[in-house]
DSSP file (Angstrom, degrees, kcal/mol; ACC not computed):
  #  RESIDUE AA STRUCTURE BP1 BP2  ACC     N-H-->O    O-->H-N    N-H-->O    O-->H-N    TCO  KAPPA ALPHA  PHI   PSI    X-CA   Y-CA   Z-CA
    1    1 A M              0   0    0      0, 0.0     2,-0.1     0, 0.0    31,-0.0   0.000 360.0 360.0 360.0 138.2    0.0    0.0    0.0
    2    2 A P    >   -     0   0    0      0, 0.0     3,-1.6     0, 0.0     4,-0.2  -0.422 360.0-134.0 -66.9 134.5    1.5    3.4   -0.9
    3    3 A A  T 3  S+     0   0    0      1,-0.3     3,-0.5    -2,-0.1     0, 0.0   0.724 101.4  57.5 -63.2 -21.1    2.7    5.4    2.1
    4    4 A D  T 3  S+     0   0    0      1,-0.2    -1,-0.3     2,-0.0     0, 0.0   0.371  74.3  97.3 -95.3   5.2    1.1    8.6    0.9
    5    5 A I  S <  S-     0   0    0     -3,-1.6    -1,-0.2     1,-0.2    -2,-0.1   0.704  78.5-144.1 -67.0 -18.5   -2.5    7.3    0.7
    6    6 A G        -     0   0    0     -3,-0.5     2,-0.3    -4,-0.2    -1,-0.2  -0.187  19.2 -62.6  87.1-177.7   -3.3    8.7    4.0
    7    7 A D        -     0   0    0     29,-0.0     2,-0.3    -2,-0.0    29,-0.2  -0.791  43.4-146.4-110.3 156.6   -5.6    7.5    6.9
    8    8 A F  E     -a   36   0A   0     27,-2.9    29,-3.2    -2,-0.3     3,-0.1  -0.889  20.0-152.8-125.3 149.8   -9.3    6.9    6.9
    9    9 A E  E    S+     0   0A   0     -2,-0.3    32,-2.3     1,-0.3     2,-0.4   0.632  92.3  26.0 -88.9 -18.0  -12.1    7.3    9.3
   10   10 A V  E     -a   41   0A   0     30,-0.2     2,-0.4     2,-0.0    -1,-0.3  -0.985  62.4-170.8-144.6 133.0  -14.2    4.6    7.5
   11   11 A I  E     -a   42   0A   0     30,-2.3    32,-2.4    -2,-0.4     2,-0.6  -0.997  11.5-155.1-121.2 120.4  -13.0    1.6    5.4
   12   12 A F  E     +a   43   0A   0     -2,-0.4    32,-0.2    30,-0.2    30,-0.0  -0.877  23.6 163.5 -98.8 123.3  -15.7   -0.3    3.6
   13   13 A L  E >>  +a   44   0A   0     30,-3.8     3,-0.9    -2,-0.6    32,-0.7  -0.316  21.0 166.9-131.9  48.8  -14.6   -3.8    2.8
   14   14 A R  T 34  -     0   0    0     30,-0.3    30,-0.1     1,-0.2    -2,-0.1  -0.524  63.0 -10.3 -75.4 121.7  -18.1   -5.2    2.1
   15   15 A N  T 34 S+     0   0    0     -2,-0.4    -1,-0.2     1,-0.1    29,-0.1   0.832 106.3 103.2  63.4  34.9  -18.5   -8.6    0.4
   16   16 A V  T X4  +     0   0    0     -3,-0.9     3,-1.4     2,-0.1    -2,-0.1   0.783  68.3  52.9-107.3 -46.9  -14.8   -8.9   -0.4
   17   17 A M  G >< S+     0   0    0     -4,-0.5     3,-1.9     1,-0.3     8,-0.1   0.623  86.1  83.0 -77.5 -11.3  -13.3  -11.4    2.1
   18   18 A I  G 3  S+     0   0    0      1,-0.3    -1,-0.3     7,-0.0    -2,-0.1   0.790  92.1  54.2 -59.1 -25.3  -15.9  -14.1    1.4
   19   19 A Y  G <  S+     0   0    0     -3,-1.4     2,-0.3     2,-0.1    -1,-0.3   0.476  98.3  79.1 -85.2  -4.9  -13.5  -15.0   -1.6
   20   20 A F  S <  S-     0   0    0     -3,-1.9    -4,-0.0    -4,-0.1    -3,-0.0  -0.794  77.1-120.0-113.2 149.8  -10.4  -15.3    0.4
   21   21 A D    >>  -     0   0    0     -2,-0.3     4,-2.3     1,-0.1     3,-0.6  -0.337  43.2 -97.0 -74.9 165.8   -9.0  -18.1    2.6
   22   22 A P  H 3> S+     0   0    0      0, 0.0     4,-2.2     0, 0.0     5,-0.1   0.841 123.0  54.0 -56.5 -36.1   -8.3  -17.3    6.2
   23   23 A E  H 3> S+     0   0    0      1,-0.2     4,-1.7     2,-0.2     5,-0.1   0.866 112.4  44.6 -65.4 -38.2   -4.6  -16.6    5.7
   24   24 A T  H <> S+     0   0    0     -3,-0.6     4,-2.4     2,-0.2    -1,-0.2   0.857 109.6  55.5 -75.4 -36.3   -5.4  -14.0    3.0
   25   25 A K  H  X S+     0   0    0     -4,-2.3     4,-2.4     2,-0.2     5,-0.2   0.928 108.0  48.8 -57.6 -48.2   -8.2  -12.5    5.0
   26   26 A T  H  X S+     0   0    0     -4,-2.2     4,-2.6     1,-0.2    -2,-0.2   0.906 110.8  50.8 -58.3 -45.3   -5.7  -11.9    7.9
   27   27 A K  H  X S+     0   0    0     -4,-1.7     4,-1.5     1,-0.2    -1,-0.2   0.900 111.3  47.9 -61.1 -44.5   -3.2  -10.3    5.5
   28   28 A V  H  X S+     0   0    0     -4,-2.4     4,-1.2     2,-0.2    -2,-0.2   0.938 114.2  44.6 -68.3 -46.9   -5.8   -8.0    4.1
   29   29 A V  H  X S+     0   0    0     -4,-2.4     4,-2.6     1,-0.2    -2,-0.2   0.885 113.3  51.0 -63.4 -43.2   -7.2   -6.8    7.5
   30   30 A H  H  < S+     0   0    0     -4,-2.6    -1,-0.2     1,-0.2    -2,-0.2   0.749 111.2  49.1 -71.3 -21.6   -3.7   -6.4    9.0
   31   31 A N  H  < S+     0   0    0     -4,-1.5    -1,-0.2    -5,-0.2    -2,-0.2   0.744 116.0  42.5 -81.3 -24.6   -2.7   -4.3    6.0
   32   32 A L  H >X S+     0   0    0     -4,-1.2     3,-2.3    -5,-0.2     4,-0.5   0.871  98.4  70.9 -88.0 -37.1   -5.7   -2.1    6.2
   33   33 A L  G >< S+     0   0    0     -4,-2.6     3,-1.2     1,-0.3    -1,-0.1   0.782  90.8  59.5 -59.2 -34.0   -5.9   -1.5   10.0
   34   34 A P  G 34 S+     0   0    0      0, 0.0    -1,-0.3     0, 0.0    -2,-0.1   0.676 106.0  51.0 -65.2 -15.5   -2.8    0.8   10.1
   35   35 A R  G <4 S+     0   0    0     -3,-2.3   -27,-2.9    -4,-0.1     2,-0.5   0.566  90.4  93.6 -93.6  -8.5   -4.6    3.2    7.7
   36   36 A L  E << S-a    8   0A   0     -3,-1.2   -27,-0.2    -4,-0.5     3,-0.1  -0.737  79.5-128.3 -90.8 122.9   -7.7    3.2    9.9
   37   37 A K  E >   -     0   0A   0    -29,-3.2     3,-2.4    -2,-0.5    30,-0.3  -0.293  37.1 -87.4 -64.5 152.9   -7.7    6.3   12.4
   38   38 A P  E 3  S+     0   0A   0      0, 0.0    -1,-0.1     0, 0.0     3,-0.1  -0.430 122.6  24.0 -57.6 133.9   -8.2    5.6   16.0
   39   39 A G  E 3  S+     0   0A   0     28,-2.6     2,-0.1     1,-0.3    -2,-0.1   0.381  99.3 132.2  82.6  -1.0  -12.0    5.6   16.5
   40   40 A G  E <   -     0   0A   0     -3,-2.4    27,-2.8   -32,-0.1     2,-0.4  -0.404  52.6-123.1 -80.2 160.6  -12.5    4.8   12.8
   41   41 A H  E     -aB  10  66A   0    -32,-2.3   -30,-2.3    25,-0.2     2,-0.5  -0.857  11.6-157.9-110.2 139.8  -14.8    2.1   11.5
   42   42 A L  E     -aB  11  65A   0     23,-2.6    23,-2.3    -2,-0.4     2,-0.5  -0.977  17.2-161.4-109.4 120.4  -14.2   -0.9    9.4
   43   43 A I  E     +aB  12  64A   0    -32,-2.4   -30,-3.8    -2,-0.5     2,-0.2  -0.899  11.8 177.9-111.4 122.1  -17.4   -2.1    7.7
   44   44 A I  E     -a   13   0A   0     19,-2.2   -30,-0.3    -2,-0.5     6,-0.0  -0.636  33.6 -82.6-115.5 170.9  -17.7   -5.6    6.3
   45   45 A G    >   -     0   0    0    -32,-0.7     3,-1.8    -2,-0.2    -1,-0.1  -0.277  37.3-110.5 -75.8 164.4  -20.4   -7.6    4.6
   46   46 A H  T 3  S+     0   0    0      1,-0.3    -1,-0.1     3,-0.0   -32,-0.0   0.721 117.8  50.9 -65.8 -21.4  -23.2   -9.5    6.4
   47   47 A S  T 3  S+     0   0    0     16,-0.0     2,-0.3     2,-0.0    -1,-0.3   0.303 103.0  77.7 -96.9   8.1  -21.8  -12.9    5.5
   48   48 A E    <   -     0   0    0     -3,-1.8     2,-0.3     2,-0.0    -4,-0.1  -0.798  54.7-173.4-119.5 161.6  -18.3  -12.0    6.8
   49   49 A T        -     0   0    0     -2,-0.3    14,-0.1     2,-0.1    -4,-0.1  -0.981  28.2-145.7-148.9 155.2  -16.8  -11.8   10.3
   50   50 A L    >>  +     0   0    0     -2,-0.3     3,-2.5     3,-0.1     4,-1.5   0.348  58.9 129.0-102.9   5.4  -13.5  -10.7   11.7
   51   51 A N  T 34 S+     0   0    0      1,-0.3    -2,-0.1     2,-0.2     4,-0.1  -0.424  84.6   9.0 -60.9 127.7  -13.6  -13.5   14.5
   52   52 A G  T 34 S+     0   0    0      2,-0.2    -1,-0.3    -2,-0.1     3,-0.1   0.367 119.1  80.8  83.3  -6.1  -10.4  -15.3   14.4
   53   53 A I  T <4 S-     0   0    0     -3,-2.5     2,-0.3     1,-0.4    -2,-0.2   0.887 104.4 -16.4 -94.0 -54.2   -8.9  -12.7   12.0
   54   54 A T     <  -     0   0    0     -4,-1.5    -1,-0.4     3,-0.1    -2,-0.2  -0.986  32.7-162.1-149.8 154.6   -8.0   -9.9   14.4
   55   55 A D  S    S+     0   0    0     -2,-0.3    -4,-0.0    -3,-0.1    -1,-0.0   0.030  73.9  97.2-120.1  24.4   -8.6   -8.6   17.8
   56   56 A R  S    S+     0   0    0     11,-0.0     2,-0.3     2,-0.0    -1,-0.1   0.450  81.5  53.4 -90.3  -2.8   -7.3   -5.1   17.0
   57   57 A V  S    S-     0   0    0     10,-0.2     2,-0.5    -7,-0.1    10,-0.2  -0.927  78.9-126.2-132.8 155.8  -11.0   -3.7   16.5
   58   58 A I  E     -C   66   0A   0      8,-3.3     8,-3.0    -2,-0.3     2,-0.5  -0.886  22.2-125.6-107.2 131.9  -14.0   -3.8   18.6
   59   59 A N  E     +C   65   0A   0     -2,-0.5     6,-0.2     6,-0.2     4,-0.0  -0.620  34.6 167.2 -78.3 120.9  -17.3   -5.2   17.2
   60   60 A V  E    S+     0   0A   0      4,-2.9     5,-0.2    -2,-0.5    -1,-0.2   0.533  71.6   3.9-112.8 -10.4  -20.0   -2.5   17.6
   61   61 A H  E >  S-C   64   0A   0      3,-1.5     3,-2.0     0, 0.0    -1,-0.5  -0.919  93.7 -87.1-163.2 156.6  -22.6   -4.2   15.3
   62   62 A P  T 3  S+     0   0    0      0, 0.0     3,-0.0     0, 0.0    -3,-0.0   0.713 128.4  21.0 -46.0 -28.6  -22.6   -7.5   13.5
   63   63 A T  T 3  S+     0   0    0    -14,-0.1   -19,-2.2   -13,-0.0     2,-0.5   0.232 111.1  82.8-122.5  10.2  -20.8   -5.8   10.4
   64   64 A I  E <   -BC  43  61A   0     -3,-2.0    -4,-2.9   -21,-0.2    -3,-1.5  -0.967  50.7-179.2-125.9 129.5  -19.2   -2.8   12.0
   65   65 A Y  E     -BC  42  59A   0    -23,-2.3   -23,-2.6    -2,-0.5     2,-0.4  -0.936  11.7-151.0-123.7 147.3  -16.0   -2.7   13.8
   66   66 A R  E     -BC  41  58A   0     -8,-3.0    -8,-3.3    -2,-0.4   -25,-0.2  -0.962  15.0-131.5-124.4 137.6  -14.2    0.2   15.5
   67   67 A K              0   0    0    -27,-2.8   -28,-2.6    -2,-0.4   -10,-0.2  -0.703 360.0 360.0 -82.3 126.4  -10.5    0.7   16.0
   68   68 A P              0   0    0      0, 0.0    -1,-0.1     0, 0.0   -11,-0.1   0.523 360.0 360.0 -66.4 360.0   -9.9    1.8   19.8
């Protein structure tokens, strides 16, 4: 990911991870989370979860996670 892309308050990753194996899901999320501002939200699809992928975000709704 380019260093000059900046940081985000919201990242939408809806219906993307359903196509990836667990190892790839983990890599994708761990590459995105440094770009998410503290207090920012990561929004995923209804058929997706971050359980077992990362504990670096807090689940605030079934498809919405917040970075502390």
